[in-house]
N, CA and C of each residue as an Amber inpcrd file, in Angstrom:
protein
   522
  53.6390000 -50.6720000 -10.6410000  53.2410000 -49.4060000 -10.1230000
  54.2870000 -48.3840000 -10.5580000  53.8100000 -47.2200000 -10.9830000
  54.7070000 -46.1710000 -11.4590000  54.9870000 -45.2340000 -10.3000000
  56.2340000 -44.9130000 -10.0320000  56.5200000 -43.9860000  -8.9290000
  56.0410000 -42.5780000  -9.2660000  55.5600000 -41.8700000  -8.2450000
  55.0630000 -40.5090000  -8.4120000  56.2110000 -39.5460000  -8.6050000
  55.9820000 -38.5460000  -9.3920000  56.9840000 -37.5140000  -9.6190000
  57.0860000 -36.6660000  -8.3710000  58.2790000 -36.4740000  -7.7790000
  58.3990000 -35.7240000  -6.5320000  58.0400000 -34.2460000  -6.6870000
  58.0080000 -33.6780000  -7.8880000  57.6690000 -32.2620000  -8.0460000
  56.1700000 -32.0360000  -8.0340000  55.4130000 -33.0780000  -8.3250000
  53.9520000 -32.9380000  -8.2860000  53.4610000 -33.1690000  -6.8730000
  52.8300000 -32.1730000  -6.3240000  52.2190000 -32.3270000  -5.0070000
  50.7320000 -32.4730000  -5.2100000  50.1090000 -33.3560000  -4.4990000
  48.6630000 -33.4960000  -4.6720000  47.9500000 -32.2770000  -4.0920000
  46.8790000 -31.8360000  -4.7560000  46.1250000 -30.6970000  -4.1960000
  45.5090000 -31.0830000  -2.8640000  45.4650000 -30.1270000  -1.9620000
  44.9970000 -30.4260000  -0.6200000  43.4800000 -30.4400000  -0.5100000
  42.7650000 -29.8230000  -1.4370000  41.3110000 -29.7860000  -1.3160000
  40.6120000 -30.8100000  -2.1940000  41.3560000 -31.6860000  -2.8600000
  40.7460000 -32.7330000  -3.6490000  40.4600000 -32.3270000  -5.0750000
  40.5860000 -31.0570000  -5.4490000  40.3610000 -30.6200000  -6.8210000
  41.6330000 -30.8390000  -7.6220000  41.5020000 -31.2500000  -8.8710000
  42.7160000 -31.3850000  -9.6850000  43.2920000 -30.0030000  -9.9660000
  44.6140000 -29.9110000 -10.0890000  45.2010000 -28.5940000 -10.3610000
  44.8280000 -28.1280000 -11.7570000  44.6550000 -26.8310000 -11.9070000
  44.3290000 -26.2880000 -13.2170000  45.5940000 -26.2070000 -14.0500000
  45.4140000 -26.1160000 -15.3550000  46.5500000 -26.1230000 -16.2590000
  47.4090000 -24.8820000 -16.1320000  46.8140000 -23.7300000 -15.8180000
  47.5720000 -22.4860000 -15.7760000  48.1360000 -22.1700000 -14.3990000
  47.8920000 -23.0030000 -13.4120000  48.3870000 -22.7680000 -12.0580000
  49.4960000 -23.7780000 -11.7560000  50.4770000 -23.3860000 -10.9770000
  51.5250000 -24.3390000 -10.6100000  50.9570000 -25.4130000  -9.6920000
  51.5620000 -26.5620000  -9.6710000  51.0770000 -27.6290000  -8.7920000
  51.1190000 -27.1730000  -7.3350000  50.1000000 -27.5570000  -6.5800000
  50.0330000 -27.2140000  -5.1690000  49.3820000 -25.8730000  -4.8990000
  49.0170000 -25.1150000  -5.9620000  48.3810000 -23.8000000  -5.7820000
  46.9250000 -23.9920000  -5.3920000  46.5030000 -23.2670000  -4.4090000
  45.1000000 -23.3130000  -3.9810000  44.4380000 -22.0120000  -4.3690000
  43.2360000 -22.1040000  -4.9450000  42.4650000 -20.9100000  -5.2540000
  41.9030000 -20.3480000  -3.9670000  41.7750000 -19.0170000  -3.8910000
  41.1670000 -18.4390000  -2.6860000  39.7070000 -18.8720000  -2.5940000
  39.1680000 -18.9140000  -1.3940000  37.7610000 -19.3380000  -1.2540000
  36.8450000 -18.3730000  -1.9890000  35.8670000 -18.9180000  -2.6490000
  34.9350000 -18.0730000  -3.4020000  33.7700000 -17.6710000  -2.5250000
  33.0990000 -16.5950000  -2.9320000  31.9460000 -16.1110000  -2.1850000
  30.6620000 -16.8040000  -2.6240000  30.7340000 -17.6570000  -3.6140000
  29.5290000 -18.3140000  -4.1110000  29.0600000 -19.3530000  -3.1180000
  27.7710000 -19.4740000  -3.0280000  27.1670000 -20.4640000  -2.1590000
  27.2680000 -21.8160000  -2.8260000  27.3860000 -22.8960000  -2.0610000
  27.3840000 -24.2160000  -2.6770000  26.0270000 -24.4900000  -3.2960000
  26.0090000 -25.4320000  -4.2100000  24.7550000 -25.7760000  -4.8870000
  23.7160000 -26.1730000  -3.8610000  22.4820000 -25.7050000  -4.0780000
  21.4070000 -25.9570000  -3.1250000  20.9260000 -27.3930000  -3.2510000
  20.4600000 -27.9090000  -2.1480000  19.8960000 -29.2570000  -2.1730000
  18.5150000 -29.2020000  -2.7850000  17.9670000 -30.3560000  -3.0480000
  16.6610000 -30.4020000  -3.7180000  15.5930000 -29.7190000  -2.8820000
  15.6030000 -29.9000000  -1.5810000  14.5800000 -29.2930000  -0.7270000
  14.7040000 -27.7860000  -0.6800000  15.9460000 -27.2850000  -0.5920000
  16.1070000 -25.8440000  -0.4990000  15.8830000 -25.1610000  -1.8390000
  16.1410000 -25.8500000  -2.9610000  15.8850000 -25.2180000  -4.2460000
  14.3960000 -25.0460000  -4.4820000  13.5880000 -25.9810000  -3.9900000
  12.1450000 -25.8100000  -4.1480000  11.6580000 -24.6600000  -3.2760000
  12.3010000 -24.4800000  -2.1220000  11.9480000 -23.3330000  -1.2880000
  12.3110000 -22.0400000  -2.0030000  13.4850000 -22.0230000  -2.6550000
  13.8960000 -20.8270000  -3.3830000  12.9700000 -20.5840000  -4.5700000
  12.5660000 -21.6680000  -5.2460000  11.6310000 -21.5180000  -6.3540000
  10.2950000 -20.9820000  -5.8650000   9.8420000 -21.4720000  -4.7120000
   8.5770000 -20.9930000  -4.1510000   8.6880000 -19.5200000  -3.7700000
   9.8430000 -19.1290000  -3.2080000  10.0270000 -17.7280000  -2.8470000
  10.0540000 -16.8610000  -4.0960000  10.7190000 -17.3510000  -5.1410000
  10.7580000 -16.5940000  -6.3840000   9.3690000 -16.4870000  -6.9820000
   8.6120000 -17.5830000  -6.9510000   7.2480000 -17.5430000  -7.4710000
   6.3930000 -16.5860000  -6.6490000   6.5900000 -16.5770000  -5.3220000
   5.8440000 -15.6520000  -4.4790000   6.1900000 -14.2170000  -4.7810000
   7.4890000 -13.9570000  -5.0440000   7.8910000 -12.6030000  -5.3870000
   7.3040000 -12.1740000  -6.7170000   7.2400000 -13.1120000  -7.6790000
   6.6820000 -12.7320000  -8.9720000   5.1810000 -12.5030000  -8.8650000
   4.5140000 -13.2970000  -8.0260000   3.0840000 -13.0440000  -7.8040000
   2.8870000 -11.7030000  -7.1380000   3.7460000 -11.3890000  -6.1620000
   3.6260000 -10.1000000  -5.4780000   3.9000000  -8.9650000  -6.4500000
   4.8200000  -9.1880000  -7.3740000   5.1310000  -8.1300000  -8.3340000
   3.9670000  -7.8880000  -9.2850000   3.2010000  -8.9330000  -9.5920000
   2.0810000  -8.7450000 -10.5060000   0.8640000  -8.1820000  -9.8060000
   0.7610000  -8.3500000  -8.4820000  -0.4140000  -7.8670000  -7.7800000
  -0.1360000  -6.6250000  -6.9520000   1.0500000  -6.0640000  -7.0560000
   1.3280000  -4.8640000  -6.2730000   0.5310000  -3.6960000  -6.8140000
   0.3480000  -2.7630000  -5.9470000  -0.4210000  -1.5800000  -6.3200000
   0.3900000  -0.7260000  -7.2740000  -0.2430000  -0.3380000  -8.3360000
   0.3930000   0.5680000  -9.2640000   0.1080000   1.9770000  -8.7770000
   1.1320000   2.7860000  -8.7140000   0.9470000   4.1480000  -8.2450000
   0.1410000   4.9490000  -9.2590000  -0.9440000   5.5200000  -8.8020000
  -1.7440000   6.3810000  -9.6740000  -1.2410000   7.8080000  -9.5540000
  -1.5570000   8.5830000 -10.5450000  -1.1820000   9.9810000 -10.5700000
  -1.9600000  10.7300000  -9.4930000  -1.3250000  11.6750000  -8.8410000
  -1.9750000  12.4470000  -7.7870000  -3.1800000  13.1960000  -8.3250000
  -3.0860000  13.6690000  -9.5650000  -4.2160000  14.3730000 -10.1740000
  -5.4330000  13.4710000 -10.3170000  -5.2090000  12.2080000 -10.7010000
  -6.3240000  11.2620000 -10.8140000  -6.9500000  11.0010000  -9.4520000
  -6.1110000  10.8530000  -8.4440000  -6.6180000  10.6030000  -7.0930000
  -7.5030000  11.7590000  -6.6450000  -7.0810000  12.9850000  -6.9070000
  -7.8660000  14.1490000  -6.4810000  -9.1590000  14.2610000  -7.2860000
  -9.0740000  14.0490000  -8.6130000 -10.2780000  14.1760000  -9.4420000
 -11.3260000  13.1460000  -9.0400000 -10.9080000  11.8950000  -8.9110000
 -11.8760000  10.8670000  -8.5310000 -12.3170000  11.0250000  -7.0760000
 -11.4350000  11.5600000  -6.2360000 -11.8290000  11.8650000  -4.8640000
 -12.8900000  12.9510000  -4.8080000 -12.7410000  13.9570000  -5.6730000
 -13.7750000  15.0050000  -5.7520000 -15.1040000  14.4250000  -6.2120000
 -15.0470000  13.5530000  -7.2250000 -16.2840000  12.9320000  -7.7130000
 -16.9300000  12.0820000  -6.6200000 -16.1270000  11.3240000  -5.8980000
 -16.6660000  10.5160000  -4.8020000 -17.2000000  11.3670000  -3.6660000
 -16.5350000  12.4900000  -3.3910000 -17.0140000  13.3900000  -2.3420000
 -18.3440000  14.0220000  -2.6990000 -18.4940000  14.4160000  -3.9610000
 -19.7810000  14.9680000  -4.4080000 -20.8600000  13.8980000  -4.3220000
 -20.5230000  12.6740000  -4.7440000 -21.4980000  11.5840000  -4.6620000
 -21.8760000  11.3100000  -3.2100000 -20.8910000  11.3440000  -2.3150000
 -21.1810000  11.1370000  -0.8930000 -22.0470000  12.2360000  -0.3160000
 -21.8400000  13.4710000  -0.7700000 -22.6630000  14.5830000  -0.2910000
 -24.0890000  14.4820000  -0.8120000 -24.2290000  14.1080000  -2.0860000
 -25.5680000  13.9680000  -2.6690000 -26.3180000  12.8180000  -2.0070000
 -25.5970000  11.7510000  -1.6860000 -26.2280000  10.5860000  -1.0600000
 -26.2280000  10.6720000   0.4630000 -26.0720000  11.8550000   1.0080000
 -25.9370000  11.9930000   2.4600000 -27.1770000  11.5650000   3.2360000
 -28.3100000  11.4620000   2.5810000 -29.5170000  11.0060000   3.2750000
 -29.5190000   9.4850000   3.4600000 -28.6180000   8.7770000   2.7780000
 -28.5110000   7.3190000   2.8830000 -27.5490000   6.9920000   4.0250000
 -27.8890000   6.0070000   4.8550000 -26.9400000   5.6160000   5.9160000
 -25.6090000   5.1480000   5.3150000 -24.5530000   5.4850000   5.9630000
 -23.1940000   5.1590000   5.5330000 -22.8880000   5.6870000   4.1300000
 -23.3490000   6.8770000   3.8340000 -23.0800000   7.5260000   2.5430000
 -21.5890000   7.7230000   2.2960000 -20.7600000   7.9970000   3.3110000
 -19.3280000   8.1280000   3.0320000 -18.7100000   6.8510000   2.4570000
 -19.2150000   5.6900000   2.8780000 -18.7170000   4.4350000   2.3200000
 -19.0330000   4.3720000   0.8260000 -20.2290000   4.8110000   0.4740000
 -20.6040000   4.8260000  -0.9420000 -19.7580000   5.8210000  -1.7310000
 -19.5350000   6.9970000  -1.1800000 -18.7290000   8.0060000  -1.8670000
 -17.2880000   7.5470000  -2.0780000 -16.6760000   7.0010000  -1.0380000
 -15.3100000   6.4860000  -1.1600000 -15.2420000   5.2990000  -2.0970000
 -16.2650000   4.4430000  -2.0490000 -16.3060000   3.2880000  -2.9390000
 -16.4360000   3.6900000  -4.3970000 -17.2700000   4.6740000  -4.6610000
 -17.4250000   5.1600000  -6.0400000 -16.1150000   5.7480000  -6.5430000
 -15.4640000   6.5330000  -5.7020000 -14.2060000   7.1640000  -6.1060000
 -13.1390000   6.1160000  -6.4180000 -12.9820000   5.1290000  -5.5580000
 -11.9530000   4.1100000  -5.7660000 -12.2920000   3.1980000  -6.9290000
 -13.5580000   2.9090000  -7.1100000 -13.9740000   2.0760000  -8.2380000
 -13.6510000   2.7630000  -9.5590000 -13.9050000   4.0610000  -9.6230000
 -13.6120000   4.8070000 -10.8460000 -12.1100000   4.9550000 -11.0850000
 -11.3300000   5.0350000 -10.0190000  -9.8860000   5.2130000 -10.1520000
  -9.2320000   3.9990000 -10.7890000  -9.6780000   2.8010000 -10.4570000
  -9.1090000   1.5600000 -10.9800000  -7.6210000   1.4880000 -10.6750000
  -7.2710000   1.7000000  -9.4120000  -5.8760000   1.6220000  -8.9890000
  -5.7080000   0.5260000  -7.9540000  -4.6420000   0.6240000  -7.2060000
  -4.3600000  -0.3430000  -6.1630000  -5.0720000   0.0030000  -4.8690000
  -4.8590000  -0.8350000  -3.8830000  -5.5250000  -0.6570000  -2.5920000
  -5.1160000   0.6530000  -1.9280000  -3.8340000   0.9600000  -1.9570000
  -3.3660000   2.2000000  -1.3250000  -3.9480000   3.4180000  -2.0090000
  -3.9580000   3.3980000  -3.3380000  -4.5230000   4.5300000  -4.0670000
  -6.0220000   4.6390000  -3.8360000  -6.7070000   3.5070000  -3.7300000
  -8.1390000   3.5320000  -3.4390000  -8.4320000   4.1480000  -2.0840000
  -7.5910000   3.8310000  -1.1120000  -7.7910000   4.4070000   0.2210000
  -7.4710000   5.8990000   0.2320000  -6.4570000   6.2980000  -0.5410000
  -6.1510000   7.7300000  -0.6490000  -7.3160000   8.4730000  -1.3090000
  -7.8610000   7.8690000  -2.3580000  -8.9910000   8.4880000  -3.0440000
 -10.1970000   8.5630000  -2.1200000 -10.4150000   7.5200000  -1.3320000
 -11.5010000   7.5460000  -0.3580000 -11.3120000   8.6390000   0.6790000
 -10.0660000   8.8590000   1.0990000  -9.8030000   9.9240000   2.0720000
 -10.1020000  11.2960000   1.4730000  -9.7060000  11.4970000   0.2120000
 -10.0240000  12.7690000  -0.4500000 -11.5350000  12.9280000  -0.5640000
 -12.2270000  11.8370000  -0.9110000 -13.6910000  11.8980000  -1.0100000
 -14.3180000  12.2300000   0.3470000 -13.7550000  11.6930000   1.4060000
 -14.2800000  11.9800000   2.7430000 -14.0960000  13.4280000   3.1400000
 -12.9400000  13.9860000   2.8280000 -12.7010000  15.4000000   3.1490000
 -13.6520000  16.2790000   2.3520000 -13.8190000  15.9710000   1.0610000
 -14.7170000  16.7680000   0.2130000 -16.1560000  16.6470000   0.7030000
 -16.5680000  15.4400000   1.0920000 -17.9460000  15.2450000   1.5530000
 -18.1990000  15.9100000   2.9010000 -17.1710000  16.0730000   3.7180000
 -17.3820000  16.6720000   5.0400000 -17.3780000  18.1970000   5.0100000
 -16.9050000  18.7850000   3.9330000 -16.8300000  20.2480000   3.8490000
 -18.2090000  20.9110000   3.9560000 -19.2510000  20.4690000   3.1990000
 -20.5480000  21.1490000   3.3340000 -21.1280000  21.0780000   4.7480000
 -20.9970000  19.9280000   5.3800000 -21.5300000  19.7860000   6.7390000
 -20.7660000  20.6690000   7.7160000 -19.4340000  20.7010000   7.5810000
 -18.6300000  21.5290000   8.4770000 -18.9390000  23.0120000   8.2810000
 -19.1220000  23.4350000   7.0400000 -19.4700000  24.8420000   6.7900000
 -20.8370000  25.1890000   7.3660000 -21.7800000  24.2690000   7.2540000
 -23.1060000  24.4960000   7.8160000 -23.0250000  24.6570000   9.3340000
 -22.2640000  23.7810000   9.9940000 -22.1520000  23.8870000  11.4500000
 -21.3890000  25.1380000  11.8730000 -20.3860000  25.5260000  11.1070000
 -19.6780000  26.7600000  11.4370000 -20.5830000  27.9850000  11.2790000
 -21.4140000  27.9710000  10.2510000 -22.3700000  29.0540000  10.0700000
 -23.3650000  29.0730000  11.2370000 -23.8080000  27.8910000  11.6600000
 -24.7060000  27.7730000  12.8070000 -24.0340000  28.3110000  14.0700000
 -22.7510000  27.9980000  14.2310000 -21.9960000  28.4860000  15.3800000
 -21.8780000  30.0170000  15.3430000 -21.6790000  30.5700000  14.1620000
 -21.6090000  32.0210000  14.0070000 -22.9340000  32.6720000  14.4070000
 -24.0480000  32.0800000  13.9690000 -25.3530000  32.6210000  14.3330000
 -25.5880000  32.5650000  15.8330000 -25.1460000  31.4890000  16.4600000
 -25.3180000  31.3850000  17.9070000 -24.4480000  32.4030000  18.6400000
 -23.3050000  32.7240000  18.0640000 -22.4320000  33.7230000  18.6820000
 -23.0550000  35.0960000  18.6590000 -23.7820000  35.3850000  17.5990000
 -24.4510000  36.6810000  17.4950000 -25.5850000  36.7560000  18.5070000
 -26.3070000  35.6680000  18.6760000 -27.4520000  35.6410000  19.5820000
 -26.9970000  35.6980000  21.0310000 -25.8180000  35.1840000  21.3310000
 -25.3140000  35.2410000  22.6960000 -25.3580000  33.8960000  23.3950000
 -25.1680000  32.8250000  22.6820000 -25.1480000  31.4970000  23.2970000
 -23.8710000  31.3510000  24.1230000 -23.9090000  30.5230000  25.1440000
 -22.7150000  30.3340000  25.9790000 -21.5670000  29.7180000  25.1670000
 -20.3460000  30.0150000  25.5800000 -19.1610000  29.5360000  24.8640000
 -19.0460000  28.0220000  24.9190000 -19.5390000  27.4020000  25.9820000
 -19.4590000  25.9430000  26.0800000 -20.2620000  25.2670000  24.9640000
 -21.3250000  25.9270000  24.5250000 -22.1080000  25.3720000  23.4220000
 -21.2950000  25.4310000  22.1310000 -20.5110000  26.4780000  21.9590000
 -19.6340000  26.5960000  20.7950000 -18.5660000  25.5150000  20.7810000
 -18.0310000  25.1940000  21.9550000 -17.0460000  24.1140000  22.0590000
 -17.6920000  22.7880000  21.6710000 -18.9210000  22.5800000  22.0800000
 -19.6410000  21.3570000  21.7190000 -19.8250000  21.2620000  20.2050000
 -20.1490000  22.3750000  19.5660000 -20.3300000  22.3660000  18.1110000
 -19.0040000  22.0590000  17.4100000 -17.8900000  22.6000000  17.9150000
 -16.5810000  22.3110000  17.3230000 -16.2390000  20.8300000  17.4760000
 -16.5460000  20.2480000  18.6210000 -16.3120000  18.8080000  18.8280000
 -17.1610000  17.9920000  17.8570000 -18.4040000  18.4100000  17.6580000
 -19.2810000  17.7070000  16.7130000 -18.7290000  17.8170000  15.2940000
 -18.2030000  18.9730000  14.9270000 -17.6110000  19.1460000  13.5900000
 -16.4180000  18.2070000  13.4270000 -15.5340000  18.1670000  14.4030000
 -14.3640000  17.2930000  14.3150000 -14.7650000  15.8220000  14.2520000
 -15.7370000  15.4290000  15.0740000 -16.2010000  14.0470000  15.0490000
 -16.8120000  13.6940000  13.6930000 -17.5700000  14.6150000  13.1160000
 -18.1900000  14.3220000  11.8270000 -17.1490000  14.2070000  10.7210000
 -16.0890000  15.0220000  10.7920000 -15.0230000  14.9190000   9.7960000
 -14.2990000  13.5760000   9.9300000 -13.9830000  13.1900000  11.1550000
 -13.3070000  11.8990000  11.3710000 -14.1950000  10.7460000  10.9090000
 -15.4760000  10.7930000  11.2440000 -16.4310000   9.7630000  10.8210000
 -16.4920000   9.6760000   9.3000000 -16.6220000  10.8160000   8.6500000
 -16.7650000  10.8360000   7.1970000 -15.5060000  10.3510000   6.5050000
 -14.3440000  10.8170000   6.9440000 -13.0920000  10.4090000   6.3030000
 -12.8170000   8.9280000   6.5550000 -13.0360000   8.4580000   7.7830000
 -12.7670000   7.0460000   8.0990000 -13.6530000   6.1180000   7.2760000
 -14.9200000   6.4160000   7.1880000 -15.8050000   5.5490000   6.4130000
 -15.5750000   5.7070000   4.9020000 -15.0990000   6.8460000   4.4720000
 -14.7560000   6.9990000   3.0570000 -13.5100000   6.1920000   2.7040000
 -12.5470000   6.1300000   3.6260000 -11.3720000   5.2900000   3.4030000
 -11.7890000   3.8230000   3.3320000 -12.6850000   3.4100000   4.2170000
 -13.2230000   2.0480000   4.1510000 -13.9230000   1.8160000   2.8140000
 -14.7020000   2.7820000   2.3660000 -15.3590000   2.6840000   1.0680000
 -14.3470000   2.6040000  -0.0660000 -13.2270000   3.3330000   0.0470000
 -12.1750000   3.2560000  -0.9560000 -11.5770000   1.8640000  -1.0320000
 -11.3450000   1.2580000   0.1130000 -10.8220000  -0.1100000   0.1410000
 -11.8220000  -1.0800000  -0.4860000 -13.0920000  -0.9220000  -0.1240000
 -14.1170000  -1.8100000  -0.6770000 -14.3280000  -1.5720000  -2.1700000
 -14.1880000  -0.3280000  -2.6220000 -14.3250000  -0.0280000  -4.0430000
 -13.2520000  -0.7180000  -4.8690000 -12.0190000  -0.7410000  -4.3550000
 -10.9360000  -1.4520000  -5.0500000 -11.2290000  -2.9530000  -5.0560000
 -11.7050000  -3.4650000  -3.9390000 -12.0300000  -4.8940000  -3.8590000
 -13.1110000  -5.2700000  -4.8680000 -14.1620000  -4.4650000  -4.9400000
 -15.2610000  -4.7430000  -5.8890000 -14.7500000  -4.6450000  -7.3200000
 -13.9040000  -3.6700000  -7.5980000 -13.3750000  -3.5040000  -8.9640000
 -12.5460000  -4.7110000  -9.3730000 -11.7580000  -5.2490000  -8.4530000
 -10.9210000  -6.4080000  -8.7770000 -11.7340000  -7.6960000  -8.9100000
 -12.7670000  -7.8240000  -8.1230000 -13.5450000  -9.0650000  -8.1180000
 -14.5870000  -9.1230000  -9.2160000 -15.0350000  -7.9960000  -9.7220000
 -16.0700000  -8.0240000 -10.7630000 -15.5140000  -7.8750000 -12.1330000
């Protein structure tokens, strides 16, 4: 057996000393995580794969001008088809289908289509309210007409947003 050199101290953490460090020198603890086990690496791989899938299916931001143009087209279509039940859904769906964007953009386009489609009806009711004011109808009737206008705008915009969501869904599936 060869006697150990008294100047060499064994490293305390089990790692052999590096050539450029004096014997007994300990490196400061590193911030790196220890190597992952087989189970956790598959979890990390699954998370990475999920992130890459999410990155490929995320909504691409459309230009605001495109959203407004297709929203106008959908609003006109919704107004023309106003004799059909749930016409705002059709108008919002047409707008979002033509936009070919993500779900959020489709819903924004549907909302623009709903506002555009509700304008003719709201103007008609306001004109009707003006005529009733000239004739001398009670003010409570005017309040009722304003409530009807607000309800119709909410109905039209809400169903147009639904149509925008469905238009994006149909565009992706077909």
